[in-house]
Backbone as XML, in Angstrom:
<?xml version="1.0"?>
<chain id="A" units="angstrom">
  <residue number="1" name="MET">
    <atom name="N" x="80.117" y="64.282" z="-35.374"/>
    <atom name="CA" x="80.386" y="64.634" z="-33.993"/>
    <atom name="C" x="81.396" y="65.772" z="-33.963"/>
  </residue>
  <residue number="2" name="ARG">
    <atom name="N" x="81.083" y="66.799" z="-33.275"/>
    <atom name="CA" x="81.987" y="67.954" z="-33.196"/>
    <atom name="C" x="82.959" y="67.759" z="-32.041"/>
  </residue>
  <residue number="3" name="LEU">
    <atom name="N" x="84.211" y="68.009" z="-32.346"/>
    <atom name="CA" x="85.252" y="67.845" z="-31.337"/>
    <atom name="C" x="85.918" y="69.163" z="-30.976"/>
  </residue>
  <residue number="4" name="ASP">
    <atom name="N" x="85.391" y="70.267" z="-31.500"/>
    <atom name="CA" x="86.080" y="71.536" z="-31.281"/>
    <atom name="C" x="86.003" y="72.011" z="-29.833"/>
  </residue>
  <residue number="5" name="HIS">
    <atom name="N" x="85.135" y="71.426" z="-29.030"/>
    <atom name="CA" x="85.047" y="71.832" z="-27.630"/>
    <atom name="C" x="86.034" y="71.049" z="-26.755"/>
  </residue>
  <residue number="6" name="LEU">
    <atom name="N" x="86.662" y="70.028" z="-27.317"/>
    <atom name="CA" x="87.615" y="69.229" z="-26.555"/>
    <atom name="C" x="88.994" y="69.867" z="-26.621"/>
  </residue>
  <residue number="7" name="LEU">
    <atom name="N" x="89.755" y="69.669" z="-25.587"/>
    <atom name="CA" x="91.146" y="70.116" z="-25.599"/>
    <atom name="C" x="92.001" y="68.989" z="-26.164"/>
  </residue>
  <residue number="8" name="LEU">
    <atom name="N" x="92.702" y="69.280" z="-27.214"/>
    <atom name="CA" x="93.528" y="68.266" z="-27.863"/>
    <atom name="C" x="94.988" y="68.659" z="-27.728"/>
  </residue>
  <residue number="9" name="SER">
    <atom name="N" x="95.807" y="67.670" z="-27.558"/>
    <atom name="CA" x="97.243" y="67.950" z="-27.554"/>
    <atom name="C" x="97.640" y="68.357" z="-28.963"/>
  </residue>
  <residue number="10" name="PRO">
    <atom name="N" x="98.669" y="69.156" z="-29.078"/>
    <atom name="CA" x="99.110" y="69.564" z="-30.416"/>
    <atom name="C" x="99.426" y="68.360" z="-31.302"/>
  </residue>
  <residue number="11" name="ASP">
    <atom name="N" x="99.987" y="67.301" z="-30.713"/>
    <atom name="CA" x="100.316" y="66.109" z="-31.498"/>
    <atom name="C" x="99.044" y="65.453" z="-32.034"/>
  </residue>
  <residue number="12" name="LEU">
    <atom name="N" x="98.042" y="65.284" z="-31.184"/>
    <atom name="CA" x="96.792" y="64.656" z="-31.601"/>
    <atom name="C" x="96.062" y="65.536" z="-32.614"/>
  </residue>
  <residue number="13" name="ALA">
    <atom name="N" x="96.072" y="66.815" z="-32.393"/>
    <atom name="CA" x="95.426" y="67.734" z="-33.335"/>
    <atom name="C" x="96.103" y="67.647" z="-34.697"/>
  </residue>
  <residue number="14" name="GLY">
    <atom name="N" x="97.412" y="67.576" z="-34.698"/>
    <atom name="CA" x="98.155" y="67.446" z="-35.954"/>
    <atom name="C" x="97.828" y="66.152" z="-36.672"/>
  </residue>
  <residue number="15" name="ARG">
    <atom name="N" x="97.701" y="65.091" z="-35.905"/>
    <atom name="CA" x="97.367" y="63.802" z="-36.513"/>
    <atom name="C" x="95.958" y="63.824" z="-37.106"/>
  </residue>
  <residue number="16" name="LEU">
    <atom name="N" x="95.035" y="64.493" z="-36.413"/>
    <atom name="CA" x="93.671" y="64.598" z="-36.940"/>
    <atom name="C" x="93.637" y="65.404" z="-38.237"/>
  </residue>
  <residue number="17" name="VAL">
    <atom name="N" x="94.393" y="66.480" z="-38.264"/>
    <atom name="CA" x="94.464" y="67.301" z="-39.480"/>
    <atom name="C" x="95.077" y="66.487" z="-40.623"/>
  </residue>
  <residue number="18" name="ALA">
    <atom name="N" x="96.141" y="65.745" z="-40.317"/>
    <atom name="CA" x="96.791" y="64.920" z="-41.335"/>
    <atom name="C" x="95.842" y="63.831" z="-41.839"/>
  </residue>
  <residue number="19" name="ALA">
    <atom name="N" x="95.105" y="63.213" z="-40.927"/>
    <atom name="CA" x="94.155" y="62.165" z="-41.324"/>
    <atom name="C" x="93.065" y="62.739" z="-42.212"/>
  </residue>
  <residue number="20" name="ASN">
    <atom name="N" x="92.590" y="63.928" z="-41.885"/>
    <atom name="CA" x="91.572" y="64.582" z="-42.704"/>
    <atom name="C" x="92.130" y="64.899" z="-44.090"/>
  </residue>
  <residue number="21" name="GLY">
    <atom name="N" x="93.356" y="65.390" z="-44.130"/>
    <atom name="CA" x="93.988" y="65.682" z="-45.417"/>
    <atom name="C" x="94.168" y="64.428" z="-46.250"/>
  </residue>
  <residue number="22" name="THR">
    <atom name="N" x="94.554" y="63.342" z="-45.583"/>
    <atom name="CA" x="94.720" y="62.068" z="-46.279"/>
    <atom name="C" x="93.391" y="61.597" z="-46.859"/>
  </residue>
  <residue number="23" name="ALA">
    <atom name="N" x="92.323" y="61.744" z="-46.118"/>
    <atom name="CA" x="90.996" y="61.350" z="-46.600"/>
    <atom name="C" x="90.592" y="62.190" z="-47.810"/>
  </residue>
  <residue number="24" name="GLU">
    <atom name="N" x="90.895" y="63.466" z="-47.787"/>
    <atom name="CA" x="90.561" y="64.334" z="-48.919"/>
    <atom name="C" x="91.341" y="63.937" z="-50.162"/>
  </residue>
  <residue number="25" name="VAL">
    <atom name="N" x="92.622" y="63.643" z="-49.984"/>
    <atom name="CA" x="93.448" y="63.202" z="-51.116"/>
    <atom name="C" x="92.906" y="61.887" z="-51.669"/>
  </residue>
  <residue number="26" name="ASN">
    <atom name="N" x="92.559" y="60.976" z="-50.784"/>
    <atom name="CA" x="92.006" y="59.691" z="-51.210"/>
    <atom name="C" x="90.720" y="59.886" z="-52.009"/>
  </residue>
  <residue number="27" name="ASN">
    <atom name="N" x="89.844" y="60.760" z="-51.526"/>
    <atom name="CA" x="88.599" y="61.041" z="-52.245"/>
    <atom name="C" x="88.873" y="61.655" z="-53.608"/>
  </residue>
  <residue number="28" name="SER">
    <atom name="N" x="89.876" y="62.518" z="-53.679"/>
    <atom name="CA" x="90.241" y="63.118" z="-54.960"/>
    <atom name="C" x="90.765" y="62.065" z="-55.924"/>
  </residue>
  <residue number="29" name="ILE">
    <atom name="N" x="91.573" y="61.151" z="-55.421"/>
    <atom name="CA" x="92.110" y="60.080" z="-56.267"/>
    <atom name="C" x="90.976" y="59.209" z="-56.792"/>
  </residue>
  <residue number="30" name="ILE">
    <atom name="N" x="90.018" y="58.901" z="-55.950"/>
    <atom name="CA" x="88.868" y="58.098" z="-56.375"/>
    <atom name="C" x="88.094" y="58.839" z="-57.461"/>
  </residue>
  <residue number="31" name="SER">
    <atom name="N" x="87.891" y="60.139" z="-57.287"/>
    <atom name="CA" x="87.161" y="60.927" z="-58.288"/>
    <atom name="C" x="87.896" y="60.941" z="-59.623"/>
  </residue>
  <residue number="32" name="VAL">
    <atom name="N" x="89.206" y="61.125" z="-59.572"/>
    <atom name="CA" x="89.998" y="61.132" z="-60.802"/>
    <atom name="C" x="89.947" y="59.757" z="-61.471"/>
  </residue>
  <residue number="33" name="SER">
    <atom name="N" x="90.020" y="58.718" z="-60.679"/>
    <atom name="CA" x="89.959" y="57.360" z="-61.219"/>
    <atom name="C" x="88.617" y="57.107" z="-61.908"/>
  </residue>
  <residue number="34" name="GLN">
    <atom name="N" x="87.541" y="57.551" z="-61.294"/>
    <atom name="CA" x="86.214" y="57.378" z="-61.886"/>
    <atom name="C" x="86.079" y="58.178" z="-63.176"/>
  </residue>
  <residue number="35" name="ALA">
    <atom name="N" x="86.599" y="59.390" z="-63.180"/>
    <atom name="CA" x="86.546" y="60.220" z="-64.389"/>
    <atom name="C" x="87.385" y="59.595" z="-65.499"/>
  </residue>
  <residue number="36" name="SER">
    <atom name="N" x="88.524" y="59.041" z="-65.140"/>
    <atom name="CA" x="89.381" y="58.378" z="-66.119"/>
    <atom name="C" x="88.693" y="57.154" z="-66.711"/>
  </residue>
  <residue number="37" name="ASP">
    <atom name="N" x="88.012" y="56.394" z="-65.876"/>
    <atom name="CA" x="87.281" y="55.219" z="-66.343"/>
    <atom name="C" x="86.171" y="55.633" z="-67.308"/>
  </residue>
  <residue number="38" name="ALA">
    <atom name="N" x="85.450" y="56.683" z="-66.962"/>
    <atom name="CA" x="84.373" y="57.169" z="-67.835"/>
    <atom name="C" x="84.936" y="57.657" z="-69.168"/>
  </residue>
  <residue number="39" name="ALA">
    <atom name="N" x="86.063" y="58.361" z="-69.134"/>
    <atom name="CA" x="86.691" y="58.845" z="-70.358"/>
    <atom name="C" x="87.177" y="57.679" z="-71.213"/>
  </residue>
  <residue number="40" name="SER">
    <atom name="N" x="87.703" y="56.662" z="-70.572"/>
    <atom name="CA" x="88.164" y="55.472" z="-71.299"/>
    <atom name="C" x="87.005" y="54.786" z="-72.013"/>
  </residue>
  <residue number="41" name="LYS">
    <atom name="N" x="85.881" y="54.650" z="-71.322"/>
    <atom name="CA" x="84.700" y="54.027" z="-71.935"/>
    <atom name="C" x="84.181" y="54.870" z="-73.098"/>
  </residue>
  <residue number="42" name="ALA">
    <atom name="N" x="84.161" y="56.180" z="-72.934"/>
    <atom name="CA" x="83.704" y="57.064" z="-74.008"/>
    <atom name="C" x="84.644" y="56.979" z="-75.207"/>
  </residue>
  <residue number="43" name="THR">
    <atom name="N" x="85.946" y="56.890" z="-74.952"/>
    <atom name="CA" x="86.923" y="56.767" z="-76.031"/>
    <atom name="C" x="86.725" y="55.470" z="-76.794"/>
  </residue>
  <residue number="44" name="ALA">
    <atom name="N" x="86.454" y="54.393" z="-76.081"/>
    <atom name="CA" x="86.212" y="53.104" z="-76.734"/>
    <atom name="C" x="84.982" y="53.176" z="-77.636"/>
  </residue>
  <residue number="45" name="LYS">
    <atom name="N" x="83.936" y="53.848" z="-77.162"/>
    <atom name="CA" x="82.727" y="53.995" z="-77.977"/>
    <atom name="C" x="83.002" y="54.833" z="-79.223"/>
  </residue>
  <residue number="46" name="MET">
    <atom name="N" x="83.787" y="55.895" z="-79.069"/>
    <atom name="CA" x="84.138" y="56.744" z="-80.211"/>
    <atom name="C" x="84.957" y="55.958" z="-81.232"/>
  </residue>
  <residue number="47" name="LEU">
    <atom name="N" x="85.897" y="55.155" z="-80.755"/>
    <atom name="CA" x="86.717" y="54.348" z="-81.655"/>
    <atom name="C" x="85.851" y="53.340" z="-82.408"/>
  </residue>
  <residue number="48" name="GLU">
    <atom name="N" x="84.916" y="52.728" z="-81.705"/>
    <atom name="CA" x="84.003" y="51.777" z="-82.343"/>
    <atom name="C" x="83.176" y="52.469" z="-83.425"/>
  </residue>
  <residue number="49" name="ALA">
    <atom name="N" x="82.681" y="53.660" z="-83.123"/>
    <atom name="CA" x="81.890" y="54.415" z="-84.105"/>
    <atom name="C" x="82.750" y="54.807" z="-85.303"/>
  </residue>
  <residue number="50" name="ALA">
    <atom name="N" x="83.985" y="55.249" z="-85.048"/>
    <atom name="CA" x="84.883" y="55.637" z="-86.136"/>
    <atom name="C" x="85.204" y="54.438" z="-87.022"/>
  </residue>
  <residue number="51" name="ASN">
    <atom name="N" x="85.429" y="53.282" z="-86.409"/>
    <atom name="CA" x="85.699" y="52.077" z="-87.196"/>
    <atom name="C" x="84.489" y="51.692" z="-88.036"/>
  </residue>
  <residue number="52" name="GLY">
    <atom name="N" x="83.295" y="51.851" z="-87.486"/>
    <atom name="CA" x="82.077" y="51.577" z="-88.238"/>
    <atom name="C" x="81.923" y="52.517" z="-89.424"/>
  </residue>
  <residue number="53" name="LEU">
    <atom name="N" x="82.211" y="53.789" z="-89.214"/>
    <atom name="CA" x="82.129" y="54.761" z="-90.310"/>
    <atom name="C" x="83.164" y="54.468" z="-91.382"/>
  </residue>
  <residue number="54" name="SER">
    <atom name="N" x="84.332" y="54.053" z="-90.968"/>
    <atom name="CA" x="85.378" y="53.711" z="-91.930"/>
    <atom name="C" x="84.951" y="52.528" z="-92.796"/>
  </residue>
  <residue number="55" name="ALA">
    <atom name="N" x="84.360" y="51.522" z="-92.172"/>
    <atom name="CA" x="83.885" y="50.355" z="-92.920"/>
    <atom name="C" x="82.781" y="50.749" z="-93.894"/>
  </residue>
  <residue number="56" name="GLN">
    <atom name="N" x="81.876" y="51.605" z="-93.461"/>
    <atom name="CA" x="80.797" y="52.069" z="-94.337"/>
    <atom name="C" x="81.349" y="52.881" z="-95.500"/>
  </residue>
  <residue number="57" name="SER">
    <atom name="N" x="82.360" y="53.687" z="-95.206"/>
    <atom name="CA" x="82.992" y="54.488" z="-96.252"/>
    <atom name="C" x="83.648" y="53.598" z="-97.301"/>
  </residue>
  <residue number="58" name="ASP">
    <atom name="N" x="84.338" y="52.556" z="-96.831"/>
    <atom name="CA" x="84.972" y="51.619" z="-97.771"/>
    <atom name="C" x="83.926" y="50.921" z="-98.636"/>
  </residue>
  <residue number="59" name="GLN">
    <atom name="N" x="82.817" y="50.541" z="-98.033"/>
    <atom name="CA" x="81.746" y="49.870" z="-98.772"/>
    <atom name="C" x="81.134" y="50.817" z="-99.806"/>
  </residue>
  <residue number="60" name="LEU">
    <atom name="N" x="80.884" y="52.067" z="-99.398"/>
    <atom name="CA" x="80.307" y="53.046" z="-100.320"/>
    <atom name="C" x="81.263" y="53.320" z="-101.477"/>
  </residue>
  <residue number="61" name="LYS">
    <atom name="N" x="82.541" y="53.429" z="-101.180"/>
    <atom name="CA" x="83.540" y="53.668" z="-102.224"/>
    <atom name="C" x="83.515" y="52.530" z="-103.249"/>
  </residue>
  <residue number="62" name="ALA">
    <atom name="N" x="83.469" y="51.294" z="-102.759"/>
    <atom name="CA" x="83.437" y="50.146" z="-103.666"/>
    <atom name="C" x="82.177" y="50.163" z="-104.521"/>
  </residue>
  <residue number="63" name="GLU">
    <atom name="N" x="81.037" y="50.505" z="-103.932"/>
    <atom name="CA" x="79.786" y="50.553" z="-104.691"/>
    <atom name="C" x="79.808" y="51.657" z="-105.741"/>
  </residue>
  <residue number="64" name="VAL">
    <atom name="N" x="80.350" y="52.824" z="-105.378"/>
    <atom name="CA" x="80.435" y="53.925" z="-106.347"/>
    <atom name="C" x="81.377" y="53.555" z="-107.478"/>
  </residue>
  <residue number="65" name="GLN">
    <atom name="N" x="82.509" y="52.939" z="-107.162"/>
    <atom name="CA" x="83.448" y="52.534" z="-108.214"/>
    <atom name="C" x="82.810" y="51.493" z="-109.145"/>
  </residue>
  <residue number="66" name="GLY">
    <atom name="N" x="82.048" y="50.569" z="-108.556"/>
    <atom name="CA" x="81.340" y="49.576" z="-109.374"/>
    <atom name="C" x="80.307" y="50.239" z="-110.274"/>
  </residue>
  <residue number="67" name="PHE">
    <atom name="N" x="79.571" y="51.203" z="-109.739"/>
    <atom name="CA" x="78.568" y="51.920" z="-110.515"/>
    <atom name="C" x="79.229" y="52.692" z="-111.651"/>
  </residue>
  <residue number="68" name="LEU">
    <atom name="N" x="80.314" y="53.399" z="-111.326"/>
    <atom name="CA" x="81.009" y="54.180" z="-112.372"/>
    <atom name="C" x="81.609" y="53.242" z="-113.426"/>
  </residue>
  <residue number="69" name="GLY">
    <atom name="N" x="82.077" y="52.102" z="-112.983"/>
    <atom name="CA" x="82.605" y="51.126" z="-113.950"/>
    <atom name="C" x="81.525" y="50.612" z="-114.881"/>
  </residue>
  <residue number="70" name="SER">
    <atom name="N" x="80.330" y="50.401" z="-114.364"/>
    <atom name="CA" x="79.226" y="49.931" z="-115.216"/>
    <atom name="C" x="78.776" y="51.011" z="-116.186"/>
  </residue>
  <residue number="71" name="LEU">
    <atom name="N" x="78.861" y="52.276" z="-115.780"/>
    <atom name="CA" x="78.543" y="53.381" z="-116.704"/>
    <atom name="C" x="79.563" y="53.470" z="-117.809"/>
  </residue>
  <residue number="72" name="HIS">
    <atom name="N" x="80.813" y="53.282" z="-117.446"/>
    <atom name="CA" x="81.896" y="53.375" z="-118.428"/>
    <atom name="C" x="81.791" y="52.227" z="-119.447"/>
  </residue>
  <residue number="73" name="ALA">
    <atom name="N" x="81.376" y="51.064" z="-118.964"/>
    <atom name="CA" x="81.255" y="49.897" z="-119.844"/>
    <atom name="C" x="80.065" y="50.025" z="-120.789"/>
  </residue>
  <residue number="74" name="ALA">
    <atom name="N" x="79.074" y="50.808" z="-120.405"/>
    <atom name="CA" x="77.850" y="50.912" z="-121.211"/>
    <atom name="C" x="78.024" y="51.750" z="-122.426"/>
  </residue>
</chain>
């Protein structure tokens, strides 16, 4: 609804501008919160993947050391 054709008192006009600004700030905060949540979830997935790679690396290291030990014993 357009209100630009209405005559508004300076006080009411100021309050409308302030309310609009408050709504914009609120929307920005919601957007930042959503982006932060998405980044947090992505970070958790990256940490899980890194931990998995670390475990695989430890397992591979143990297998290679066992293999090299069996060669040395032969």
